[in-house]
N, C-alpha and C positions, 0 to 999 in steps of 0.2 A: 504493499499499501504506500508504503514512503517513498518511493520508489517509480509509482506510477500516477495514481490518483494524488499525490502531493506533489506531483514532477512537473513543471510546467511544460517543460521541454519534452515528456511527454504525450502530454493532452495536446502539442500543437502534431507532433507527430500521426495522433492518430486523426488529426485534423487534416493534417498533409494528404493521409490515403484516402480521402473522402471524396467518391468523385460524385460532383454534384448535379452536374451536366448526364452522367450517366442513370442515376436517379430519377431524373425527370425525366430522361428518354424512355427509361420503363414505365412509366405514371404515363405518358402519350400515349405508349406502344399498348397500352391495357384498355387504354378506351377510346379505341381509334374505330369502330367501329361503325360504319357507317360514314366512313371519315373522305372530306372532297380534297382535291388534290387543291386545291386553294389553303384550307385548312390545314394538310400535311405540309405547304410550303412555308406557311406560318411558323408551324412546329420546328422547324428545323431551323429558321432563321434565329426565335428564340433558344436553339437549344448550339449552336455556337453560340449566339450573345454571352449565354453561359459560361459554356468552355472560356470565352474573353475575358471576362471578366470575376470567374471565380478565380482565378489569381490574385485579383487587389482585396478581394474578399476576406480571403483566408490570410491574406500577409492583416489586415486591419484583426482579425480576429484574434491572432499571433501573437496583437501588440496589446488586444486588451487581457488576453490570457498575462501573460505576464504579469501583466497593472494588477490585475485580481489577485492572483498569486504573491505580486508583495508582500501588498494588505495580509494575506492569510498565513502569512510565515515570518510574518514581525518585521518587514523590511521596511515598511508604510506604516503610519500612525495611523492615518483616516483610511476611509475609502472612498475615494471624491470619483462615484459613479458620474455624474454629472461633468466632471473638466475629462475625465477618461472617453463619456462618449463627446464631446464636443471637440476633442484634438481627433478623432479615427472619422466623426462625421462630418465635415465641412465641406467648403466650395470645390476646395483641392481637392476630396476624394470623389464628390459630384463629378465634375470636369473629367475624372480621372476615368470614370465606370462611361459614362457618356461618351468620351473618343471611342471607347471599344464596342460602339452601339450605332449600326447603321440604319439611320432613325430612314433617310429615305427608303429606304429595302423592304424596311419595314412597315412603313404605310402603304407602299404597295401592294402588297401583298394583304392588309388589311381589305383596300380597296377591292382589291381582288376577290379578296374570299364574300365582303359584304354585295357587290353587282357584277358576280361572276359571267350573264350572259347581256352585257351592257352592250347599247347602240353607238352607233359611228360616233355622235354627238356628247353622250356620255364619256366614252373614250378620249374624247379630244380633251375634253375638262379636266381627267382624272390626269392627262398627258401633260395639262398645263400646271396643274399644281405639282406633279410627280417634277417636275425642271424647275420649276420654282422654289423646292423643297432642297434639292440637290444643290441647286448655288445658293440658299442661305445658311446651309446646313452649319457650317462652322461657328457662321454669328450666331442661328438659333441656340446651341448647347453653350458659347461663351455667356448666355444671356441667362439660358435656363442656370444656369452653376452661377452667374451671380445674384440670381431670383434668390437661390436657395439657401444663397447666406444669409440672409436676413429672417428668414423661414426659420432658418433651425437652428438658430443661436434664439429666437423666440420659444420653441417649442422643445428647447430646454434649460429654457428657463433662463439664460444669458441676459436676456433685455426684460425689459419690463412690456412691453409694447409694439404693437407690428400694425402698419398700416397697408393693406394688401396693396387696396391702391396704387399707395405712392410707389410700393415697390415694384410695381407692373409696372407703374408706369414711368419709372427710372430704367430699367431693363427691358422686359416683351416690347414695352408698347413705348419706349424710348423716342425720342426724335429722332435719334442716328438710326435706330434699330428699325423702325418705322421705313426711313428713305431709304435704305437698305434694301427693303421687305419692295419696295414701291419700284426701286431700282431693277431687280431681280427679277418682279414679278413677269411672268409669261402670259398677258393680256390678250392675245391672239383670240385663244377660245372662247373666253370671254364675253370679247364684243362679237365673234360671230353670234352666240348664242343670242346673246341682247338685241342686234339688228335685225334678227331674226323674228324675235319676239315686239319692238314695238314698231320697225319699221315693215317686213315683207309683209304683205307681198305691194311692188309699190304701185303705181297707177298701171292702171292696168290687166291685173295681174299679175305681171308680171316677177317671177324671184326672181333670185342668183344664185348663181352657181358655186360651188364651195370654192372653186378657185379665185373667181370676185368678188366673197366673202372675208378669204386670207386679205385679198389686197386692199377691203377696203381697212379692214382693220387694222393692217399694218400701218396704214394712212395713221386713223385716228388713235394709236397704241403711244405717240410722244408728247399728241394732243393732252392725253387725259392724263398722261404721269407729269409732264410740265406744270399742271393743274393741281394734281392732286397731291404731289411731292411738300409743295409750300402750304399746304391744308392738313399737313402730315400730326404736327401739334394739336389743331384743333379738332379733330377726329379722332385722334387718342384720347384727349378728354372728354371726350363724349362720349365712347365705348368704354370707358371705368367709371363713368356719372360723375365730373367733378364738373361735367358743365351738363347743363339740361337739353340745348337744341343744339344743332349741325344744319350747315347747308354752304354746299359749295355749286357754283355754276360754269357748269363748260359750255363754252361757246365753240365750233368745228367749223365758223364760216373760216377762217381762217386757211384750213385745207377745200373746202368747197372746191377751187378748183381743180384739187388734185383728185379727189373723190368722181368728177366728172365723166373723163373715159370711162371708169367701170364703168356706171352707169351707159355710158353712151354705148359699149360695149352689148351689156346684157340687151337694152333696148332694137340694137340692130340685129342682135340675134334672135330674138324672138318675133322680128318682121323682117322677115329673107324678103317674101315680097315689094315690101319697100323699096330696097337696094337695085331691084330688076328694071331696068328700063327708067330708072331716074339719076339726075345729074346730082353731081357733088355740093350743088349748093338747094337741091332740093333736099337733100338728105342731113343735110346743116342744119337747115331750115327746121327738119321734121324733128331732128333730136334736138334742136333749143328749146322750142313750141313742150318736147318730153319733160326736157329739164325744168325748165319755169316749173311744169305742174308737180314734178315729185321735191322740189324745192320748197315748194308752196304747201307740201304733206311734210314736209321733215323740220321737225323744230330745230334755230341755229345753236340753240342753248339747251343742253340738257344739263340739273338741275339734280344733285344729292342732300337730299334732307332726313331730318330724325325719320321722316315716312319710307325711307329707305330702309332702316336696318332698326332692327326689334329696338326700342329703346331699354327696356328694363332687363332683357337678360340678361346682358354681363353685367350688371351692376347688383343682380337680383345672387348673381355666380359668386361674385366676391366676399359680399354678407354673408353668404352659406358655408365659403371655406374661410370664412374668418371663425365663422363659430364652432368649427370643426379641427381648426386647428387649437382655442381656447380649449375645445374640452381637450383634444391631444395633448395638451400642454398641463394640465391636470392631473392625471390620467399617468402622464409620462412622471411626473414630480411626485405622484401615489408612489408608483411600483419603484421610482429610485429611494423612496425611504424604506418601503419593504425591502429591496433586495440590501441596501446598506445593512437595517436591523438583523436581517438572515445572514449576511455574510459578518457580523460581528458574530453571532452564534459560533458560526463553522471555525472562526478563527479561534473565540475558547476554547470549542473540543479539540481544533487543533491543535493546540499549544498541552492541552489534557495529553491527548494522543503523543504526540513526541515527548513530553515529560513519561510516560508509560513504555515508549518505545525505546529511550535511550537509558530507561531502567530497566528494562527485562536485558538489554543487552550484559547492563554491569552484571546483573543476578544471576547472568547463567555465565557470566566471569569467577564469580563469586564461587557458584556452583562447582566449576570445574576445578577451581584451587582446594576447594573443601573437600574435591572427589581422590586431586591428589594427594590432601593432608593426611585423608581416613585412611588412606593404603600406605600408605611411606614407600612404594613401589610403583614406578614407573609403567614397569608390566602388567600390573591388574589394572589400573588408571588409565592407559593407551586400552588395553583390552574393552572394559567396562566403554570410556566415552568413544569408540571407536565401537563399538554394536550400536550406541542410542544414537551418533551421527546414521549408521547404516543407515538403521533400521529407518529413521525418520526421512535421508533424503532420499530411500528406494519409497516409501510407501507415499512420499510428496510429488516427486517423478512420473509414480504410474496415476496421477491422480491429476498432473496439469494434463498429462498427454491423454485421459481419460476425456477430463473438457472439453482437448482442443480437440478429439473423433465426435464426441456425441450433442455437445454443442446446434455445433452446422445443423445436422443431421434432425435436432428435433425442431429446432425453428423451423426449416424446413419442410418439414413434413407437417409442420403444425395446422391449425385450424385458418388461422388466419396470418398465413405467412407473411413477409413484409415482400419489397420490390424484388425485385432479383439480383441489380445493382445493389441492392444492401446486404442480400446472402450471397453476394459477391467478394462483399468487404469484412464478411464476420472473419471468416477464417483470421486473416492479417490483424483485425484486430484485438482476437482474443489471443494473439502472438505476443502482440503488444501489449495486452493486459497480462499476461503468464507468464512475459519474457523476464523478468526479475526473478519469480517466483521460479521458474524454473532454473534456472543462473544458481538458486540459492540452494535447491536441493541438487542437483548435481553437485554443490561443492562440497555440499553436505555428504553426499554417498560416497565420491573418492577420497574426501577430508579422515571417514570413519573407516573407508576400505585402509587407508596406507597407515592408521592408527592400531588397528586390529594388525596387518602383516607387520609392525613394527614390536608390538605386545608381545609376539613371536621370533623375531629379529635376535631383538633386542637383549636377551638373553642369551645368547651365545656370544655377541659379541662382549657382552660383560666376560664374561668368561671366557673369549680369548686373549680378552684388556689383562685378568688375573694373571693372566698363564702363563701369558707377555712380563708381565714384571717378577712373575716368581723365577723364572728362567735366569732374570739377567742382574737377580740380586748378588753379589756377592758374600760366596761360603764364610763360613763365622769362622774364626780364630781361634786356635785352642793355645789356655797360655800355660 
């Protein structure tokens, strides 16, 4: 027990051998009935992520275990669980974990699972989202880590208050990050969808082809972004609820001359008879007439305002999250005190155990010395002690071997066996747990056999020694 349960290195070694990803894989395999291909891809992504972040998590566990044992074994005076958590669970750790996670791939797998049979329009919108996600992923991870820092400190009781709206406004909804999102936002698919809903069909029932929609979207994209980016601050304040209204007017008048050729192309392709037998002047006049009709139906200005968004949704989310974090802070604080009280009791028990452990060693030495003094004979003392050590070592060694063989079989054949990944770890776990006991029993067995052999060899050695002493003595001189 002193070499395993009270040895942080032994506990860390056991944790090091546990394959968390293997356990998760077994759980997934046991629940894969009627599993879609998209769900399988998500599981593979999650498993790969676990494999990548497993070393980071275990490294933090090693530190936590070392700190805990430093208190339990009397090296530290107080168990500061709060400091231990804050030292290991912080923004740096979150950023390291996020660096191992492929968010874009994970989002793609989730989107594919939610809409496996998507139409072309939905596929384009999803692709636009994924393209944007890939472009902003490094910045997004950095902002998430930055937002986690004050949140973790509040939950762990290091700070007295937390304003989630302010945290979000300074990180994920900051002016700089909002500008980065807008710069990298792939608006083509969104604009195509908007044009279809708001403008089509054009006068005379003309509809735009996918290529024509792409052309118009590309023309409109810089206009939208140039107007939206300066309004990012106002939009972010509205989203978090700092302001009650939002309004942004976007004028497309400056790019109507660029859109006109696209409309001309759509008009002429829909009226092939007009081109036949008509002069260029007649065609231009017809196009101009149609263009005037189009511009009269298309507003030159578009307005994004409070009615465009769900005004209370995100504000309500922040309120709910704030309440949840406050409750989590209370629960964690209560649990920390409970854990510290438990550790204090365990520390007292370990202290008694260590006194008993070293006292028992001293008592064994006293017994050995007593046996030697009682017999006044090395031969008898070695034989008696040798028998004791041999019997103890043999029984202990047999017990260890039986435990190593029987326990895995018993667990595997039980009524509710654990996952196979855990069963595969049991032999190694038992070997680590019983390793010191195996070594002790083997040493006792060897020492006992050696002492028994010595009890038989020692008298002959003494006889030979005495004989040699008698032969070498000089003869007595008669006077």
